[in-house]
VEXNU-289904 format. One record per residue: residue in three letters; x, y, z of N, C-alpha, C in turn. Coordinates in steps of 0.05 Angstrom, whole numbers. Atoms other than C-alpha are relative to their C-alpha. Example, Ala and Ser with C-alpha at 12.3 -4.5 7.8 and 13.67 -1.06 7.14 Angstrom:
   type    neast   nnorth      nup   caeast   canorth     caup    ceast   cnorth      cup
    ala       18      -24        0      246       -90      156       18       24        0
    ser      -16      -24       -1      273       -21      143      -15       22       14
//
This chain:
   type    neast   nnorth      nup   caeast   canorth     caup    ceast   cnorth      cup
    met       10      -32       -3        1         4        3       19       26       -2
    asn      -19      -25       -1       61        47       11        1       21      -31
    gln      -10      -15       31       67        61      -66      -24       21        0
    his       19      -26        4        4       108      -62       16       27       18
    met        0      -22      -14       38       157      -16       28       14      -17
    arg      -19      -25       10       81       217      -39       18        2       24
    cys      -14      -13      -15      109       233       23       13      -23       23
    val        1       25      -17      138       173       60       26        3       17
    ser      -23       -4      -17      189       173      125        8      -35        1
    thr       -6       28       -6      225       102      142      -11       -9       22
    gly       11        7      -22      205       101      203      -19       13       14
    leu       20      -13       -9      140       119      236       -9       -8       26
    pro        3        7      -15      113       124      316      -20      -18       -4
    gln       14       16        8       67        66      323      -28       19       11
    ile       25      -21       -9      -11        92      330      -20      -35       -3
    arg       22       20        4      -68        33      344      -26       13       -3
    leu       21       -5        1     -134        50      319      -24       -8       22
    leu       11       10      -27     -181        40      378      -33      -15       -7
    pro       28       12       10     -236       -10      372      -32       12        6
    phe       18      -21       -5     -292        37      399       -4       26      -12
    thr        9      -27       28     -332        93      356        8       23       31
    phe      -10      -19      -16     -318       134      431       27       -1        3
    leu      -36       -5      -12     -243       123      439        9       19      -21
    leu       -9      -11        5     -199       162      419       27       -3      -18
    leu      -20        5       11     -145       160      363       33       18       10
    met      -34      -16      -12      -73       177      395       26      -13       -7
    ala      -34        3        4       -4       174      384       23        0       18
    leu      -24       -5      -16       53       163      434       25       -7      -13
    val      -20        8       19      114       177      391       25        3       29
    ala      -24       -3      -16      179       164      425       33       -3      -23
    ala      -14      -11       15      246       180      396       15      -28       -8
    asp      -15       32        7      274       103      391      -17      -21       -3
    ala       25       23       14      210        65      377      -31       10        5
    ala       28       10       -5      135        66      380      -12      -12       21
    glu       19       13      -11       89        49      423      -24       11        6
    ala       26      -13       -2       17        58      433      -19      -16        7
    arg       19       10      -22      -47        47      475      -35        6      -14
    gln       31        1        1     -130        41      469        7       18       22
    phe      -12       -9      -25     -135       105      511      -33       12       -4
    lys       25       -4       -2     -203       132      537        3       25       16
    arg       -3      -22      -26     -205       202      571      -32        4        9
    ile       26       -7      -19     -268       212      625        7       20       24
    arg       -9      -18      -15     -265       277      652       30        3        8
    asp      -34      -10       -4     -197       287      693       17      -36        0
    val       -8       21        0     -183       210      687        7      -15      -27
    ser      -14       11       28     -148       171      628       -6      -32       11
    val       -1       36       -8     -156        93      620       21       -7      -31
    asp      -19       10       28      -97        62      565       -8      -35       10
    cys       -2       30        2      -99       -10      547       18      -18      -24
    ser      -15        8       20      -52       -49      509      -11      -21      -18
    asp       14       19        5      -73       -97      460       -7      -23       14
    ala        3       13      -11      -61      -146      505      -12       -3       30
    leu       21       -9      -13     -110      -114      553       12        6       30
    thr       -6      -14      -26      -62       -94      608       -6       32       -4
    cys       21      -22       -6     -102       -30      630        7       17       25
    gly      -10      -20      -20      -83        33      674      -19       21        5
    val       16      -32      -13     -133        82      709       18       22       10
    ser      -25      -24       -7      -90       149      716      -12       25       -4
    thr        0      -37        2     -100       218      734       25       16       10
    tyr      -22      -18        1      -48       268      724        5       33        4
    asn       -2      -30      -12      -23       334      748       39       15      -17
    ala      -27       -2       14       31       364      697        6       19        4
    gln      -23      -26      -15       60       421      740       14      -12       21
    ser       -6       -1      -27       77       374      795       25      -19      -14
    glu      -20       16        5      144       333      799      -10      -34       -2
    leu       16       29       -2      101       264      824      -21       13      -22
    tyr       30      -11       30       56       279      754      -24      -17        2
    thr       31       11        1        7       218      752        2      -26       28
    val        1       21       -8      -15       158      788      -20      -11       -8
    ile       10       19       21      -36        97      755       -7      -24       22
    phe       17       26       -3      -82        41      779        6      -16      -24
    arg       -9       21       13      -49       -17      739       -6      -26       -3
    arg       10       26       -2      -76       -89      722       -3      -10      -31
    arg       -1       14       27      -62      -141      670      -34      -24        0
    ala       22        7       13     -115      -179      645       -6      -32        4
    ser        3       28      -13     -110      -249      675      -14        0       18
    arg       23       -2      -23     -162      -272      722       10        2       32
    asp      -10       -6      -25     -123      -263      783       20       20        0
    ala      -18      -29       -5      -77      -206      770       -5       23       14
    pro        8      -22      -25      -78      -155      826       12       22      -14
    val        0      -26        3      -79       -84      820       24       10       11
    gln      -29      -11      -10      -10       -47      821       -5       30        2
    leu        1      -32       -2       -5        25      847       28       12      -16
    val      -19      -10       15       41        63      794        4       34        9
    leu        3      -24       -3       69       133      811       19       16      -22
    gly      -21       -2       18      107       166      755       14       29        7
    val      -15      -20      -16      157       221      780       20       17      -30
    arg      -13      -10        7      200       267      748       34       11       12
    glu      -21       -3      -17      247       270      800        5      -27       21
    thr        6       33      -17      267       206      844        0       14       26
    leu       13       -9      -28      233       209      912       26       -8       23
    thr      -19        0      -20      283       220      970        2      -33       18
    pro      -10       28      -26      318       150     1011      -20       16       20
    gly        8       -9      -33      286       142     1072      -27       16        7
    ser       16      -17       -3      225       186     1058      -27      -15        0
    glu       15       17       10      155       169     1054      -23       15      -16
    val       24       -9       24       93       176     1005      -28        1       16
    ala       25       -2      -10       24       195     1033      -14       11      -10
    met       28       -7       15      -44       193     1005      -15        6       12
    gln       14      -10      -14      -96       231     1032      -30        1      -26
    val       23       -8       26     -170       231      988      -15       18       16
    asp       16      -25       -9     -213       296     1007        8        2       36
    gly      -16       -8      -22     -164       307     1064        5      -22       23
    gln       -8       21      -23     -164       238     1106       19      -16      -12
    glu      -20       20        7     -101       197     1101      -16      -25       -2
    val        9       29       -5     -114       127     1067       18      -21       -1
    leu      -31       30        7      -43        99     1052       22       25        4
    arg      -25      -16       -2       27       123     1077       23      -20       -5
    leu      -16       20       12       85        85     1047       27        2       -3
    pro      -30      -14        2      164        85     1061       13       -8      -25
    val      -12       11       24      200        91      995       15      -19       -5
    ser      -18       39       -1      240        28     1012      -17      -14       -6
    glu       21       16       12      175        -1      993      -10       -9      -20
    leu       10      -12       34      164        24      924       27      -17      -17
    ser      -23       10       23      202       -11      866       -1       22      -24
    tyr       -6      -16       26      236        36      818        7       -8      -19
    arg        1       22       17      235        27      748       21       33      -16
    ala      -13      -24       11      292        80      724       -7       10      -31
    ala        7       -4       32      275        71      647      -25       11        2
    val       22      -14        5      210        96      652      -11       16       23
    tyr        1      -15      -21      212       138      721      -28      -12       14
    glu       21       16      -11      155        97      754       14       -5       25
    tyr        3       21      -26      151        73      828      -23      -20       -5
    thr       29       21       -1      107         9      835        3      -13       20
    phe       12       13      -17       72       -13      898      -17      -23       -8
    gln       13       34        7       54       -91      895      -34       -1       22
    gly       24        8      -28        3       -86      972      -24       -4      -12
    glu       27        8        9      -58      -118      950      -15       14       20
    ser       18       -9      -15     -101       -98     1012        3       38        3
    glu       -2      -36        2      -77       -25     1013       -6       17      -20
    ile       12      -12       26      -88       -10      941      -29       -5        3
    ser       23        2       -4     -153       -40      954      -19       22       14
    thr        5      -20      -15     -163        13     1010       -8       27      -11
    leu        4      -21       16     -151        67      967      -12        1      -15
    val       17       -3       21     -187        45      906      -25       12       15
    asp       31       -5      -19     -249        45      963       -4       29       -2
    ala       -5      -33       -1     -227       119      976       -5        6      -24
    ala       12      -19       24     -226       151      907      -25      -10      -15
    arg       27       -2       14     -284       120      884      -28       24       11
    ala       14      -26      -26     -323       162      940       17       32        3
    gly      -14      -42       -4     -269       223      938       -3       14      -26
    arg       -2      -22       12     -262       284      901       31        8      -17
    glu      -18       -3        8     -190       290      902       18      -16       16
    leu      -35       11      -19     -121       252      915       12       24        8
    arg      -22      -25        2      -65       297      947       16      -26       12
    val      -16       24       -8       -1       250      954       20       22       12
    ser      -14      -17      -13       51       279      997       26      -17        1
    tyr      -17       20        6      121       260      982       25       27        2
    arg      -28      -18        1      198       289      983       14       -5      -21
    ala      -10        2       17      237       300      930       23       24       -3
    arg      -24      -19        3      308       335      920       -3       25       27
    ser       -2      -12      -25      306       349      995      -25       18        4
    val       15      -21        2      246       388      984      -37      -11       11
    asp       35        6       -3      169       373     1016      -21        5      -15
    thr       10      -13       18      120       378      967      -25      -20        4
    val       28        4       -3       43       360      961       -6        3      -37
    ser       12       -2       19       15       340      888      -31      -10        1
    ala       29        5       -1      -69       342      879       -2       -6      -27
    phe        5        9       20     -100       300      834      -28       -4       -3
    ser       27        1       -1     -174       307      811       -5      -30       -6
    leu       17       18        3     -217       244      815      -23       -6      -11
    ser       24        4       29     -268       258      767        8      -18      -17
    gly        0       23       30     -286       199      721        8      -21       16
    phe      -19       26      -13     -245       150      768      -19      -22        6
    thr        6       18        3     -299       105      772      -19       -9      -14
    ala        8        8       30     -322       109      702       25      -16      -14
    gly      -22        5       12     -255        94      695        7      -20        4
    leu       -1       29       -6     -255        27      723      -16      -18      -10
    thr       13       10       18     -318         7      697        7       -7      -33
    phe       -3       -4       24     -292        19      628       26      -24       -6
    met      -15       25       10     -232       -24      643       -4      -27       12
    asp        7       24       -4     -267       -75      669      -19      -14      -23
    glu        7        6       32     -304       -79      595       14       -5      -14
    val      -24       10        8     -238       -81      569       12      -22       -2
    gln       -5       30      -14     -221      -138      607      -10      -27        7
    gly       25       23       -5     -281      -175      606       -4      -17       27
    arg        7        0      -16     -293      -172      675      -27        5        9
    val       22       -9       -9     -360      -143      674      -24      -29       12
    gly       18       23       -4     -409      -185      714       14      -24       19
    arg      -24       31      -14     -340      -232      747       -3       15       36
    glu       -4      -17      -26     -325      -219      820       19        8        2
    asp      -24      -20       -5     -257      -195      804        8       23      -15
    ala        5      -24       17     -291      -135      767       14       17       25
    leu       -1      -18      -14     -267       -74      802      -18       20        7
    gln       20      -25        4     -330       -32      788      -23      -18       -5
    ala       32        6        6     -378       -70      743       -6      -34        3
    asn       -5       26       -7     -372      -138      789      -36       -9        3
    gly       18       16       -1     -424      -197      804       12      -19       20
    pro      -12       25      -15     -426      -267      830       16      -16      -13
    ala      -21       17        6     -368      -316      817      -13      -11      -23
    arg       12       12       14     -373      -343      751       25      -23       -7
    ala      -16       22        0     -347      -414      722       30        7       -8
    asp      -28       -7       26     -291      -383      667       23        9       18
    thr      -14       -4      -19     -232      -384      695       28       17      -20
    glu      -14       -4       17     -189      -371      632       -3       32      -18
    ala        9      -22       11     -175      -300      609       -2        6      -31
    pro       -3        1       36     -192      -288      530       20       16       -5
    ile      -27      -12       16     -128      -260      513       28       11       24
    arg      -24        5      -22      -55      -261      548       19       18      -18
    glu      -24      -15        8        0      -214      539       20      -14       -8
    ile      -17       14        1       64      -235      508       18       23       -6
    thr      -23      -25       -5      121      -190      524       28      -13        7
    ser      -35       13        7      183      -231      513        1      -27      -10
    phe       -6       17       24      210      -286      470       -6      -23       14
    ala        3       23      -19      207      -344      527      -36        3        2
    asp       23        2      -16      126      -324      532      -14       -7      -35
    ile       11       16       25      120      -349      448        0      -24       -2
    pro        9       20       -6       95      -407      435       25      -19      -14
    phe      -29       12        2      162      -460      425       -8       -5      -40
    gln        0       12       30      132      -482      356       10       29      -16
    ile       -8      -14       22      138      -421      327       18       29       15
    arg      -20      -11       -9      192      -382      363       21        3      -15
    gly      -21        5       23      248      -402      314       -3       28      -15
    glu        6      -28        8      213      -339      278       13       25        3
    phe       -9      -20      -17      237      -292      320       40        0       18
    ala      -22       -3       -6      312      -313      328       19       22      -18
    asp      -26      -24        3      377      -269      319       14      -11      -28
    thr       -7       20       15      390      -310      251       -8       12      -34
    pro       16      -11       23      382      -287      171      -19       -5       -7
    ser       24       17       12      329      -340      160      -21        6       20
    ala       29      -10      -26      281      -316      224      -12       22      -23
    glu       21      -19       21      222      -280      178        2       27       22
    cys        0      -22      -20      209      -237      248       24        9       23
    gly      -24       -2      -19      285      -232      273        2       28       -9
    gly      -17      -19        3      332      -177      282      -18       31       21
    leu       12      -12      -18      284      -144      342       11       -5       37
    asp      -13        1      -25      316      -139      409      -25      -14       22
    glu       25        7      -23      273      -168      473       -6       22       13
    ser        5      -23      -23      274      -105      513      -24       18      -20
    met        9      -19       14      240       -68      451      -21      -22      -12
    phe       19       25       11      198      -140      429      -19       14       37
    gly       20      -13      -22      168      -123      510      -17       18        3
    arg       15      -40      -18      157       -48      504      -26       -1      -22
    leu       12       -2       21      118       -66      437      -25      -18        9
    gly       22       17       -5       80      -125      462      -15      -18      -21
    gly       22       14       14       38      -179      435      -23      -16        8
    phe       24       20      -21      -21      -230      454       -4      -20      -22
    glu       16       33        7      -51      -293      442      -22        6        5
    ala       25        0        0     -129      -289      436      -15      -22       -3
    arg        9       27        7     -177      -340      446      -27       10      -19
    thr       31      -22       15     -231      -327      389      -19      -23       -4
    gly       29       32       -1     -279      -397      403       14      -17       -9
    gly       -9       34       -6     -268      -471      424       25       11        0
    asp      -20       -5       -3     -201      -478      418       21       11      -14
    val      -14      -25       12     -172      -429      366        2       29       13
    his      -14      -24      -14     -133      -376      388       18       16      -29
    leu      -21      -19       11     -100      -316      349       14       11       13
    ile      -22      -13      -11      -36      -296      358       17       26      -16
    gly        1      -30       15      -13      -230      336       41       10       18
    leu      -30      -10       -9       68      -205      348       19       23      -11
    pro      -25      -10       12      118      -153      333       14      -15      -22
    cys      -13       20       22      150      -179      267       29       17      -11
    gly      -17      -14        3      217      -152      269        6       31        0
    pro        0      -27       -7      244       -81      282       -9       23      -28
    gly       16      -14       13      200       -24      261       13       33       -2
    gly      -12      -31        4      217        52      250       -4       25       22
    ala       18      -23      -23      199       116      294      -30        0       -2
    tyr       31       -6       -5      128       109      275      -15      -19       -7
    asn       17       31       19      107        41      235       17      -13       21
    gln       -4       29      -13      116       -30      274      -18      -22      -15
    pro        9       33       17      106       -93      231      -14      -21       23
    phe       -1       20      -16       64      -149      263       -6      -19      -17
    ala        7       25       25       53      -217      232      -20      -21       27
    phe       36       17      -12      -11      -267      260        9      -28       -7
    trp        2       23        7      -20      -334      264      -27      -16       17
    glu       26       19       -9      -79      -391      283       13      -19       11
    arg       -3       19      -11      -71      -431      333      -21      -19        9
    thr       18       20       -6     -112      -496      342        6      -18       19
    gly      -18       13      -22      -97      -532      402       31       -2       -5
    ser      -30       -7        7      -20      -548      376       16        2      -24
    thr       -8       -2       30      -26      -536      308        4       36       -3
    phe      -11      -18       -1        5      -470      284       -2        6      -31
    arg        3       -9       27      -19      -433      216        6       39        1
    arg       -2      -38        8        8      -357      188      -17       -3      -20
    val       28       -5        8      -43      -323      171        8       29      -24
    pro       -5      -14       21      -46      -278      115      -18       28        2
    leu       13      -24        7      -78      -204      103       -3        6      -20
    pro        3      -11       21     -113      -184       49       -6       30        7
    val       -6      -36        1      -99      -109       25      -10        7      -28
    met        5      -14       18     -111       -61      -28       27       10      -15
    thr      -28      -17        6      -59       -42      -74       -5       18      -25
    gly       -7       -6       29      -46         1     -139       -4      -18      -18
    glu        5       19       23      -48       -61     -177      -27      -16       12
    gly       30       14      -10     -117       -84     -144        6      -17       24
    pro        2       19      -35     -128      -139      -84       25      -16       -4
    ser      -24       13      -13      -68      -172      -54       -3      -17       30
    thr       -4        4      -25      -39      -200        9       23        7        7
    ser      -14      -12      -23       -2      -178       60       16      -24       19
    gly      -16       22      -30       47      -228      113       -3       20       30
    ile        0      -15      -26       42      -162      165      -25       16       -1
    ala       12      -20       -5        0      -111      192       13       18       15
    trp      -16      -27       -3       21       -33      215      -13        3       21
    asn       12      -15      -27       12       -11      280      -25        4        7
    ile       20       17       -4      -40       -55      297      -26       13       32
    ala       20       -3      -19     -105       -52      346      -11      -21        0
    trp       19       22       -5     -146      -119      367      -22        6       11
    asp       24      -10      -12     -214      -106      386      -12      -32       12
    gln        6       33       -7     -230      -176      430      -26       -6       -5
    glu       30        5       -8     -306      -165      433      -15       -5      -22
    asn       10       -6       18     -315      -155      360       12      -20      -20
    leu      -25       12       14     -258      -199      332        1       19      -16
    glu       -3      -13       14     -238      -147      295       35       15       -3
    leu      -33      -22        1     -159      -113      270       -8       20      -17
    thr       -4      -30       17     -143       -45      248       28        2        0
    gly      -28       -9        4      -73       -23      227      -10       26      -17
    leu        0      -36        4      -53        48      211       24        6      -15
    phe      -26      -14        6       13        62      172        5       28       -6
    leu       -1      -31       10       34       134      177       20        5      -18
    gly      -28      -15       23       70       167      114       16       13       11
    arg      -15      -18      -18       98       210      166      -15        5       31
    gly        4       -4      -32       97       232      240      -24       13        4
    leu       15      -17       -3       50       283      228      -34      -12        2
    gly       17       19       10       -6       231      207      -15       11      -17
    asp       10      -19       16      -29       276      151       -5      -18      -23
    cys        4       25       17      -25       212      108       10      -24       10
    gly       -5       30        1      -17       134      100      -24      -17      -11
    ser       25       23       16      -60        77       92      -20      -20       33
    phe        4        7      -19     -112        49      139      -25      -24       -2
    asp       17       24        5     -141       -24      141      -18       -5       28
    arg       19       12      -18     -201       -60      175       -6      -29        0
    trp       10       19        3     -205      -128      185      -16      -16       17
    ala        9       11      -23     -250      -184      211       10      -27        4
    trp       -8       31      -11     -232      -250      246      -20      -21      -12
    thr       26        2        4     -279      -294      211        3      -33       -1
    glu       -4       24        5     -283      -373      212      -12       -5      -29
    arg       13       14       28     -287      -415      140       15      -30       11
    thr        1       33       -5     -288      -486      133       27       -3        4
    glu      -33        4        0     -212      -490      122       16       13       30
    gly       -7      -10      -23     -197      -455      188      -16       34       -5
    his        8      -30       -7     -205      -374      208       18       12      -21
    ala      -21      -24       20     -180      -319      162      -15       28       11
    phe       22      -35        5     -185      -241      156       -7        7      -22
    val       21       -2       22     -236      -219      115       -1       41       -4
    leu        0      -27        4     -222      -142       92      -27       11       -1
    lys       24      -25       -1     -273       -93      111       -7       28       -5
    glu       -2      -30        7     -249       -28      106       32        8      -10
    ala      -23       -6       11     -191         3       65        4       29       -9
    arg        3      -38       12     -170        78       63       31       10       -1
    ile      -29      -11        2     -111       109       38       -4       35        0
    lys       -4      -31       17      -91       188       28       37        4       -4
    gly      -28       -1       11      -35       193       -7       19       38        3
    glu      -10      -27      -11      -21       270        5       11        5       18
    cys      -14       -6      -18       21       288       53       -1       27       -1
    asp       13      -37        5       -9       365       53       -5       10       30
    gly        4      -24      -30      -10       386      131      -27       -4        9
    asp       25        6       -7      -83       363      128       -7      -30        6
    asp        6       29       -9     -110       296      174      -20      -12      -15
    gly       15        0       19     -165       300      128      -31      -10       25
    gly       21       25      -15     -211       282      197        8      -24       13
    gly      -11       34      -27     -165       220      227       -9      -23      -31
    ala      -11       18       25     -155       164      179      -21      -19       -6
    glu       28       13        6     -229       134      188      -18       15      -25
    asn       17      -15       11     -246       194      146       17        5      -34
    trp      -16      -11       35     -194       189       89      -10      -23      -23
    pro       20       12       25     -219       167       12        7      -29        2
    ala        3       31       -7     -239        95       19        2       -9      -27
    val        0       15       16     -214        42      -34       -9      -21       -2
    trp        7       33       -8     -240       -18       -4      -24        6       27
    pro        2        8       24     -299       -27       -7      -10       28      -24
    pro       -3      -26       19     -312        20      -71      -25       17        6
    glu       22      -23       -4     -351        81      -61      -20        0      -23
//
């Protein structure tokens, strides 16, 4: 599809088209790679989820050194909620972090009990009972105030909790927890199902051994050349799509600053089959072994991909496929293809409004 571009960069930030019409399209641009999240803003709270449905409910204060508080959870049934603090400066060793909701202290933690990830400037806390108490208080509260010490200065950061409860509900919906006892907000009685509908793949060891060789650092490996740390940042997924059929989507080889290719396999029991994707080209219908900058919609079993002609997002190609059962197995069916070849500074109202090449208008 790239032959339609008049202005194409060699590497593009990863953007994932969100599967729900009320979600926003957003790009998170990094200098060395592109990452993307499904994103929804609810008043003063944001919810972002990866394709593997690791989600975070966040509240921000852009003016503070401790600028965000995140409640993060993986999709697996028994996954605990983690408390994540995003910082611009490291916290003073030996100090404490105190959290108040509407003036009442709910949680006080020594910095020594927090795990620090220097690469992303995040402190993480794992205490389930303490986090549960904080979540309960935040549901009923209006403002969260965090007291801490950084650069030898005692500081307080204030965060609005407007939209927090709705954010928890949305995270439950995305992770398939609605009506289950493990939901944070939209809970209900226990259900018999124990397997999460989708699992995250963030290391080479997580890749089924039957296809792991495709990611080796060898010239013959079709998806090789991507180091494991970048593979983990991009993330892949294995989604249950009916019976014993699963769809696997994984980063395939190194991308650029704005685009990342993904490849797909159907797994039926212990049998794996590489799945091509139908596309429209300047010469007519064809197939591709990869999709760019993907988003997977587990509820509707749809995949979207967006190739950016450049970082401004004013040109490129957008595709939407349905994962459909066929006699010989599942296949991707092209539902929509759009291309904007002019890199003219006008994004045309977003990729979903670009000129359609399939189906014909």
